[in-house]
ZAVEXKOL-225183 format. One record per residue (C-alpha): y, z, x; residue in one letter. Coordinates in pm, whole numbers, plus 32768, in hexadecimal, padded with zeros to 4 digits. Example, Ala and Ser with C-alpha at 12.3 -4.5 7.8 and 13.67 -1.06 7.14 Angstrom:
REM ZAVEXKOL-225183
     Y     Z     X  residu
  7E3E  830C  84CE       a
  7F96  82CA  8557       s
This chain:
REM ZAVEXKOL-225183
     Y     Z     X  residu
  8000  8000  8000       m
  814A  7F98  809B       s
  8265  8085  80B0       r
  83BC  8012  8048       k
  84CB  8040  8151       v
  8644  8015  8168       n
  8682  80C4  801C       r
  87E3  80E8  7F9F       f
  8876  8230  8016       q
  89B1  8290  7F59       p
  8A1D  838B  8063       r
  89E2  829E  818A       a
  8B56  8275  81C8       g
  8B74  83E9  8207       f
  8A52  8401  82FC       q
  8A67  83D3  8473       k
  89E6  8285  84EF       a
  88A0  828C  85B2       e
  88CA  825B  8724       k
  87F7  8140  87B3       q
  86E2  81BD  8893       v
  873C  81A5  8A03       g
  88B6  81AE  89D0       v
  8924  8319  89C4       p
  8A66  8356  890A       y
  8AE4  8418  8A37       a
  8ADB  82D4  8AFD       l
  8BAC  8221  89F8       i
  8C9E  8344  89F6       k
  8CBD  8340  8B70       q
  8CFE  81C9  8B6F       a
  8E24  81F9  8A85       r
  8ECA  82C8  8B91       g
  8E65  81FF  8CC7       s
  8E6C  809C  8C44       g
  8D12  8061  8CDC       q
  8BBE  805A  8C32       l
  8A71  8030  8CE5       n
  8949  7FEB  8BFF       l
  885F  7F50  8D01       s
  86E8  7F91  8D02       n
  86D4  8015  8B9B       r
  85DE  7F1A  8B06       n
  86EA  7EA3  8A13       l
  8689  7D77  8941       e
  87E6  7D60  88AF       e
  8935  7DFA  88FD       v
  8982  7F1F  8814       p
  8AA1  7ED8  8726       k
  8B5A  800F  8794       e
  8B7E  7F6A  88EA       v
  8C3A  7E41  885A       w
  8D0D  7F2C  8781       r
  8D49  8030  888E       i
  8EC0  7FF3  888C       n
  8ED9  7FCA  8712       i
  8E18  80E2  8669       d
  8EA7  823F  865A       v
  8DBD  8321  8723       p
  8D0D  8445  867A       e
  8DF0  8541  8720       e
  8F1C  8486  8691       g
  8EAE  84C6  852B       k
  8F0C  8633  8551       t
  907A  864B  85A9       v
  90B5  8750  86B4       s
  91BD  8755  87C0       l
  9120  8882  886A       d
  8FF0  87D2  88FF       a
  90AC  8741  8A24       a
  8F6E  86D9  8ACF       e
  8F19  85E3  89B8       d
  906E  8536  8997       r
  8FBD  8411  88EB       w
  9106  8370  8892       w
  9140  8326  8A05       e
  900A  824A  8A25       q
  9027  8112  8AFE       v
  8FAE  7FB1  8ABC       d
  8E57  7F5A  8B44       l
  8E85  7E88  8C7F       v
  8D2A  7E95  8D1B       k
  8BE3  7E62  8C5E       l
  8A91  7E5E  8D0C       i
  8968  7DF2  8C3A       l
  8883  7D8D  8D5A       a
  8707  7DA9  8D5F       s
  86C8  7DC1  8BEA       n
  8615  7CDC  8AF2       k
  8743  7C34  8A57       l
  8709  7AD9  89C7       q
  8863  7AA6  8936       t
  89C5  7B25  8958       i
  8A7C  7B5C  8812       s
  8BBE  7AA7  87BF       s
  8C46  7C07  878C       d
  8C86  7C09  88FF       i
  8DE2  7B8E  88A2       t
  8E2C  7CF5  883B       q
  8E39  7D4C  89AF       l
  8F5F  7C71  8A1B       p
  8FB9  7D4C  8B46       a
  8E6C  7D15  8BFA       l
  8E99  7CB7  8D68       s
  8D2B  7CE9  8DD0       v
  8BFC  7C7E  8D05       l
  8AA4  7C9E  8DA3       d
  8979  7C26  8CD6       v
  8892  7BC1  8DF0       h
  871A  7BED  8DD4       d
  86F0  7BBA  8C5D       n
  8659  7AA5  8B87       a
  8796  79F2  8B16       l
  8763  7884  8ABC       s
  88CA  7847  8A51       s
  8A24  78E0  8A48       l
  8B0D  78EF  891B       p
  8C36  7806  8929       e
  8D0D  7938  88E3       e
  8CDC  79A0  8A4C       i
  8DFD  78B6  8A97       g
  8EE7  79AD  89EC       e
  8EB5  7AB0  8B00       l
  8FDC  7A29  8BC1       v
  8FFC  7B62  8C98       n
  8E9E  7B3A  8D25       l
  8E96  7B35  8EA2       e
  8D26  7B6E  8EEB       k
  8C07  7AD7  8E22       l
  8A9E  7B07  8E8F       n
  89A6  7A37  8DC5       l
  8892  7A21  8EC9       s
  871E  7A43  8E83       h
  871E  79CF  8D19       n
  86A3  7898  8C61       k
  87EA  77E0  8C31       l
  87C8  7667  8C12       v
  893F  7627  8BFC       s
  8A92  76D0  8C02       l
  8B7C  76B2  8AD6       p
  8CA6  75CF  8B11       s
  8D86  76F0  8AA6       e
  8D40  7792  8BF6       i
  8E5D  76B8  8C76       s
  8F4D  77AA  8BC9       n
  8EF3  78C0  8CBE       l
  9013  7865  8DA1       v
  9017  79B9  8E4E       n
  8EAB  79A9  8EB6       l
  8E75  79F1  9029       i
  8CFD  7A2E  9036       f
  8BF9  795F  8F79       l
  8A86  7986  8FC0       h
  898F  78B7  8EF7       v
  886D  78AF  8FEF       e
  8702  78BA  8F78       h
  8736  7812  8E28       n
  86C7  76C3  8D97       e
  880C  75FD  8DAB       l
  87D2  7485  8DAF       c
  8940  7422  8DC0       e
  8A95  74B3  8E00       l
  8BB8  743B  8D29       g
  8D06  73B9  8DA8       d
  8DAD  74EE  8D18       e
  8D40  75B4  8E4C       i
  8E67  7513  8EFE       g
  8F5D  75D5  8E24       n
  8EFE  7721  8EC3       l
  900C  76FB  8FC9       n
  9002  7868  903C       r
  8E8C  7867  9080       l
  8E2D  78E1  91DB       q
  8CB5  7920  91C9       d
  8BCD  782E  9110       l
  8A53  784D  911B       d
  8988  773D  906A       l
  8849  7767  9133       s
  86E8  775C  90A5       h
  872C  7678  8F7C       n
  86C8  7513  8F22       h
  880F  7461  8F78       l
  87ED  72F6  8FE2       v
  8962  72C0  901C       s
  8AAF  7372  902E       l
  8BE5  7301  8F6D       p
  8D01  7268  9034       s
  8DE8  736D  8F9B       s
  8D53  7470  9085       i
  8E49  73ED  9184       g
  8F64  748F  90BD       r
  8EF0  75F1  9113       l
  8FFB  7614  921C       a
  8FC9  7789  9258       k
  8E4E  7781  9272       l
  8DD3  7829  93B2       t
  8C5C  783F  9374       k
  8B7D  773C  92CC       l
  8A04  775F  92AB       s
  893E  7641  9213       i
  87EB  7689  92B0       t
  869D  7642  920B       n
  870B  7533  911B       n
  86B0  73C1  9103       r
  87EE  732F  9193       l
  87C7  71D8  9232       q
  8937  71A9  9284       t
  8A77  7271  9298       l
  8BB8  71ED  91FA       p
  8CB7  716C  92F2       s
  8DB7  7252  924F       e
  8D07  737A  92EF       i
  8DD4  7329  9423       g
  8F07  73A8  9366       q
  8E80  750E  9378       l
  8F52  7560  94A6       t
  8F3B  76DA  9475       s
  8DBD  76EC  9473       v
  8D34  77AD  959B       t
  8BC3  77B1  9536       i
  8B0B  768B  949B       l
  8997  76B9  945E       d
  88D7  7589  93DF       a
  877F  75ED  945E       t
  8647  7577  93A4       h
  86C3  743F  92F5       n
  8673  72CB  9315       q
  87AD  725F  93D0       l
  877D  7121  949B       q
  88D9  7115  952B       y
  8A1A  71E0  9534       i
  8B5B  712C  94CA       p
  8C54  70FD  95E2       v
  8D56  71B8  9510       q
  8CA3  72FF  9562       v
  8D3E  72D2  96B9       g
  8E8E  7327  961A       g
  8E2B  748B  95BD       m
  8F0B  7521  96C6       k
  8EBA  768F  967D       s
  8D40  7662  9687       l
  8C97  7761  9769       q
  8B2A  7759  96F9       q
  8A74  7624  9679       l
  890A  7644  9604       y
  884D  74FF  95C0       l
  86E9  7568  960A       r
  85C1  74DE  9547       h
  8656  7392  94D7       n
  860C  7226  952D       k
  8726  71E8  9627       l
  86E5  70E1  972F       q
  8816  712B  9804       e
  890C  723F  984B       l
  8A4A  723C  9779       p
  8B89  71D5  9829       e
  8C88  72ED  980D       l
  8DC7  7276  98BC       p
  8EB7  7374  9821       n
  8DD6  74A6  9807       c
  8E79  7550  9930       a
  8E14  76AA  98B7       s
  8CA0  765D  9890       l
  8BD0  776B  9938       k
  8A74  772D  98AB       e
  89C1  75EB  984F       l
  8862  760D  97BF       h
  87AC  74C2  9787       v
  8644  752C  97C3       g
  8521  749E  96FA       n
  85AE  7341  96C7       n
  8554  71E9  9750       q
  865F  71CB  985C       i
  85F8  70E1  9976       t
  872E  70E3  9A4F       e
  884E  71BC  9AC0       v
  895E  70E5  9B5B       s
  8AA6  711F  9C10       k
  8B5C  70BF  9AD0       t
  8AB8  71E0  9A1A       h
  8B07  72DD  9B2A       l
  8C64  7284  9B9D       q
  8D17  733F  9A83       h
  8C44  747C  9A8A       l
  8D29  7530  9B7E       d
  8D04  7687  9ADC       s
  8B91  767A  9A8A       i
  8ACA  77AF  9AEF       s
  8985  7773  9A2D       v
  88D5  7623  9A12       l
  878B  7620  9957       d
  86D2  74D2  9960       v
  856F  7559  994D       r
  8458  749F  9899       d
  84EB  7341  98B5       n
  8482  7206  9972       k
  8562  721A  9AA3       l
  84DA  717B  9BDF       k
  85F8  71DA  9CC8       c
  874C  727A  9CE9       l
  8879  71C1  9D76       p
  8925  7236  9EB4       d
  8A56  7274  9DD9       e
  89AF  73B4  9D60       i
  8A74  744B  9E81       a
  8BAF  7416  9DB0       l
  8B4B  7540  9CDA       l
  8BCF  7647  9DCA       q
  8BD3  7758  9CC2       g
  8A68  7721  9C5A       l
  89A6  7866  9C51       q
  8869  780B  9B92       r
  87B3  76BE  9B92       l
  8671  769F  9AC9       d
  85A4  7568  9B1B       l
  8459  75E9  9A93       t
  8354  74EA  9A1C       n
  83EF  73A0  9A83       n
  836A  728B  9B68       d
  843D  72E6  9C96       i
  838E  72B5  9DE5       s
  84AF  730B  9ECD       s
  8602  73B4  9ECC       l
  8745  732D  9F66       p
  879B  73E3  A0A6       n
  88FF  740B  A028       e
  887C  7504  9F2B       l
  8869  75FA  A04B       g
  89E4  75FE  A060       n
  8A09  76A1  9F09       l
  8A5A  77FA  9F90       t
  8A86  788E  9E34       s
  8927  782C  9DC4       l
  8861  7969  9D7A       k
  873D  78DD  9CB3       s
  868E  778F  9CEC       l
  8552  775E  9C1C       v
  8476  7632  9C75       v
  8324  769A  9BE5       d
  8252  7589  9B44       g
  82D1  746B  9C1D       n
  81FD  7394  9D0A       p
  82CB  7417  9E2D       m
  8273  7367  9F74       r
  83C1  7371  A029       g
  83BC  74EF  A046       v
  8286  75AC  A0BA       r
  81DC  7686  9FB6       r
  81F7  77BF  A08D       d
  8373  7790  A09B       i
  8384  775C  9F22       v
  82BA  7899  9EED       n
  83B5  7965  9FB7       r
  84C4  791C  9EB8       g
  8625  7897  9E9F       t
  86BC  7906  9FE7       q
  8598  7885  A0B1       a
  85B0  772F  A00A       i
  8727  7719  A044       l
  8702  7783  A1AE       k
  85FB  7676  A1E4       y
  86D5  756A  A145       l
  8801  75CF  A218       r
  872E  75B3  A352       s
  86EB  7446  A300       r
  885A  73E8  A2ED       i
  88C9  733C  A42C       e
  89F6  73EC  A4C0       e
  8B16  7308  A527       p
  8B31  72CD  A69B       a
  8C20  73B8  A744       k
  8D55  732B  A7EE       d
  8D2B  7385  A95D       t
  8E68  72D4  A9CE       t
  8F3C  73B3  AAAC       d
  9075  73F6  A9E8       s
  9124  749E  AB07       g
  9196  7604  AB27       p
  9182  76D2  A9EB       t
  9282  77BD  A964       e
  9252  7932  A989       s
  9137  79D5  A8C5       g
  9237  7A90  A7F6       a
  92E2  794F  A790       s
  9198  78AB  A72A       i
  913A  79E0  A662       a
  928B  79D7  A5B4       s
  924B  7873  A543       i
  90F8  78E2  A4BF       g
  918F  79FB  A3F2       m
  9284  7913  A346       t
  917E  7808  A2FA       s
  909B  7912  A25E       a
  9185  7919  A133       v
  9178  77DC  A066       q
  9229  77E0  9F18       g
  91BA  791B  9E61       n
  9088  7956  9F3D       s
  9041  7A19  A079       l
  8F0D  7984  A11F       d
  8E96  7A28  A260       y
  8D25  79E2  A22D       s
  8C13  7976  A31E       n
  8CC7  79FF  A452       k
  8BA4  7ADC  A4C4       k
  8C97  7BFD  A4F8       l
  8C42  7D70  A4E8       a
  8DAF  7DC8  A4A5       t
  8EC4  7CFA  A40B       l
  901B  7CD5  A4AC       p
  9125  7DA0  A3FA       s
  921C  7C81  A419       t
  9176  7BB7  A306       i
  91ED  7C9D  A1EF       y
  9368  7C75  A1FA       q
  9362  7AFB  A1BC       p
  926A  7B3C  A0A2       a
  934B  7C49  A010       l
  9476  7B60  A01E       d
  93B0  7A4A  9F73       a
  9331  7B3A  9E63       e
  91D1  7AB7  9E8F       v
  90DC  7AE0  9D6F       t
  8F9E  7A88  9E2F       s
  8F1A  7B22  9F73       v
  8DE8  7A9E  A02D       n
  8D60  7B69  A151       f
  8BF9  7AF3  A12B       s
  8B0C  7A9C  A249       k
  8B9C  7B87  A349       n
  8B00  7CB5  A3F4       l
  8BC0  7DC6  A341       l
  8B10  7F18  A33E       t
  8C29  7FCA  A285       e
  8CF7  7F64  A159       f
  8E49  7ED6  A1D2       p
  8F30  7FDB  A138       l
  9066  7F11  A192       n
  9010  7E25  A076       v
  9080  7F37  9F87       l
  91E9  7ED9  9FCE       v
  91A0  7D9F  9F03       l
  9113  7E5D  9DDA       s
  9237  7E08  9CF4       k
  91E9  7C95  9CF6       t
  907F  7C5D  9D65       v
  8F8E  7BF1  9C53       r
  8E6F  7B6B  9D28       v
  8DDB  7C1E  9E57       l
  8CB9  7B8D  9F20       n
  8C14  7C6A  A026       l
  8ABE  7BC6  A016       g
  89F2  7B8C  A14F       g
  8A68  7CB5  A21C       n
  89C1  7DFB  A28A       k
  8A66  7EF0  A19C       l
  899D  8028  A151       r
  8A87  80CB  A056       s
  8BBC  808F  9F82       i
  8CD1  8194  9F9B       p
  8D61  823D  9E68       t
  8EB7  81AF  9EC0       d
  8E49  8061  9E32       v
  8E9B  80FC  9CE0       k
  9001  808E  9D27       m
  8FA3  7F1F  9CF9       m
  8FBF  7F36  9B7F       v
  900C  7DC5  9B4B       h
  8EC6  7D44  9BE0       l
  8E07  7C54  9B01       t
  8D08  7BDC  9C03       h
  8C6C  7CAF  9D17       l
  8B6B  7C21  9E09       d
  8AAC  7D22  9ED9       l
  8973  7C51  9F04       g
  88A5  7C46  A045       s
  890B  7D97  A0D1       n
  884E  7EE2  A0F7       m
  88E2  7F9E  9FD0       i
  8805  8098  9F16       d
  88FE  811E  9E15       s
  8A5D  8103  9D86       l
  8B46  822B  9D53       p
  8B89  829A  9BEA       p
  8CFD  8284  9C2E       e
  8CE4  810A  9C06       l
  8CF2  8147  9A8F       c
  8E63  80ED  9AAF       t
  8E09  7F7D  9AE5       l
  8E1E  7F40  9970       v
  8E79  7DCE  9994       e
  8D40  7D7B  9A5D       l
  8C7F  7C5A  99C7       r
  8B8B  7C08  9ADB       e
  8AE8  7CCB  9BF3       i
  89FB  7C41  9CFB       v
  890D  7D42  9D92       l
  87F4  7C5B  9DFE       s
  873C  7C99  9F45       c
  878F  7E09  9F72       n
  86C8  7F4F  9F71       l
  86FE  7FBF  9E0A       l
  85E2  8081  9D66       k
  8692  8073  9C15       e
  87C1  7FCD  9B7E       l
  88E8  80B3  9BC8       p
  8936  8188  9A97       a
  8AA9  8140  9AB7       v
  8A6B  7FDA  9A46       l
  8A19  8050  98E7       y
  8B7D  80D0  98BB       s
  8C18  7F7B  98FF       l
  8C2A  7EEE  979F       g
  8CA5  7D92  9801       k
  8B8A  7D50  98F4       l
  8AE9  7BFE  98AA       e
  8A15  7BB0  99DB       n
  893E  7C9A  9AAF       i
  888C  7BEE  9BCF       l
  87A4  7CE8  9C78       a
  867C  7C1F  9CF5       s
  85C1  7C73  9E35       d
  85EE  7DEC  9E31       n
  84F6  7F08  9DFB       q
  8549  7F4E  9C8F       i
  8425  7FFB  9BE4       k
  8489  800F  9A75       f
  856E  7F7A  996C       v
  8663  8069  98C6       d
  8673  7FD6  9767       v
  875B  80E2  96D1       p
  884F  809B  97E9       g
  8841  7F23  97B5       l
  887C  7F4F  9641       l
  89CC  7FE6  9699       r
  8A3B  7E93  9722       l
  8A90  7DC1  95EE       p
  8B01  7C93  96BB       a
  89D3  7C87  97A5       l
  8965  7B1C  97BD       s
  88A8  7B03  9907       t
  87B6  7BFC  99A1       l
  86FF  7B90  9ADC       d
  85F5  7C87  9B4F       l
  8511  7B95  9C06       q
  8444  7C0A  9D2F       n
  8459  7D80  9CF8       n
  8350  7E91  9CC7       d
  8350  7EA3  9B4B       i
  81F6  7F11  9AD7       m
  823C  7F0D  9960       q
  832A  7E4D  9882       v
  838D  7F28  9758       p
  836C  7E6E  960D       p
  84BC  7EFD  95A4       e
  855C  7E12  96A1       l
  8535  7D0F  958C       g
  8648  7DC3  94CE       n
  874A  7D5E  95D4       v
  8792  7C29  9503       t
  88D5  7BD1  95B5       s
  8807  7B51  96DD       l
  8807  79DB  9712       r
  8755  79E7  9863       s
  8650  7AEC  98BE       l
  859D  7AB6  9A0B       q
  846F  7B95  9A52       l
  8384  7AC3  9B25       s
  8302  7B47  9C70       g
  82C0  7CA9  9BF1       n
  8169  7D56  9BF2       p
  8150  7D8D  9A77       f
  802E  7CEA  99BE       r
  80D8  7CB7  9871       n
  818B  7BE3  980D       p
  80B4  7ADE  98B8       r
  814E  79BD  997D       p
  810F  78CD  985B       a
  81EE  79A4  977D       v
  82FE  79BE  9887       l
  82F9  7845  98B2       a
  835D  7810  9745       k
  84BB  788D  9788       g
  8597  79B1  972B       t
  85A5  79A2  95B0       l
  842B  797A  957F       p
  83F8  7A91  967D       l
  84DF  7B7C  95C0       l
  842F  7B27  9479       a
  82DD  7B6B  951D       y
  8354  7CBF  9595       l
  83DE  7D1C  943F       r
  828D  7CCB  93A5       d
  81EF  7DCA  948F       k
  82CF  7EEA  9423       i
  81F1  7FEF  937A       p
  8238  8017  9209       t
  8299  8179  919A       p
């Protein structure tokens, strides 16, 4: 016998409304005062109506007039500006969302939304919209009305196309369209003049619109895992581009990037590239990372020596049989990976000893120019010759007194450098056993300091004065620690500690929040401090090759900011070499899968 429900209740208007399970009234009350409401992870299948009416309905405490309960002051409630509905079971968003016109942040990621109401276009104050990890097949055209939008993430959906209206979001800075089914991008994307980050990975793109070259503020473009066969020449006009990811496509040649003077990283691994020519290299003046692994390269041109700032070169799994000797002149190169090539021009035992051994071998094969033995007559006094040397050490904004094989540096080099307000100092490849404290007089202007290739055993605490440093090279010394006082180097973005005596990464590094690159290969490091690394939100490169790491913690997979993680040459058994060879992102995913569930 069925039981009748929903009977008419004459006193219903005088009864308190039932609160939906999982949304405590106290939370609603708190949101009225803070303007923020977090309803994530509550198994909601629909948004409770009191959420949409939070700024309309009179709260329960307002139905009893009392001016004594100062703590309740319900009449001073603020408009809801931040609503988080992530990780629920929502399939739709009600058109009632228009009752929250003050929203600046709306996060509905990780639900089951297949569409959005057109009324979402009325949220004109919206600045951040996270729609990722849903089932959206399209975006409503009304989204073009969100003219204040800065952040739009739609990754991991089922979008098949993107409308021209996306070009109206002229304040947009961060756009993530990755992991969808897009086969093309609209030309209007070129109108996003303030865009700084664009991710279009894991789609079905075969071409990029030429208008993409108009995105002159973009610093990171990630088009990994698509079906791109070529890159339009207009991409070469993206003058602010710093990182370009084109891995796992169908490219047959490197893109030409004539105006990308700021480009630091170019990742084109896992394509079908057969040649790298001088034309491709001549504009990459600032490049520090070049990844061309898993292609079909047979050789490198001598012009590779043009890339004087190159620090990492990955040639893994190509058809290269020899390396140009000029590669040995790249003094900044810290990591050269040639595994999986039919290398005949360099002996296997040299390859196995790592980057520095390969570079040293290549340099030894370069014929030195014949020395001029013509008698030039009497020379000037030693003091006069030295004076000329001191002046020539300063060129433009750089002080270069490298490769002199000196145990101490002449004090006379500093005044010309001080007068020139140099920003870069290079004392590498000398025989220094102590840190040259005189360099501290340049601390107000120096941004780059290179002391690699000396015999330094320690770094004095006085280096804390060099607060403007962005790059510090201490590689190839005998350093076993760094003083905690270096926590003042808050602008540091890169530190080179390779080929030293470190048994662990210095703890002070974890306090340097802008640090992007840590190169610490060829030390004696025994473990990976994951909690420390997680304190570095900008960390992009971590090179721990050839150390004594016995175990790789699975939690290392949570350091998702990493774009390059190098762990080969350590005694751990897992991950196996086949996993390491797949690259950084698959390696991080593998590690995350190994994290024990609670």
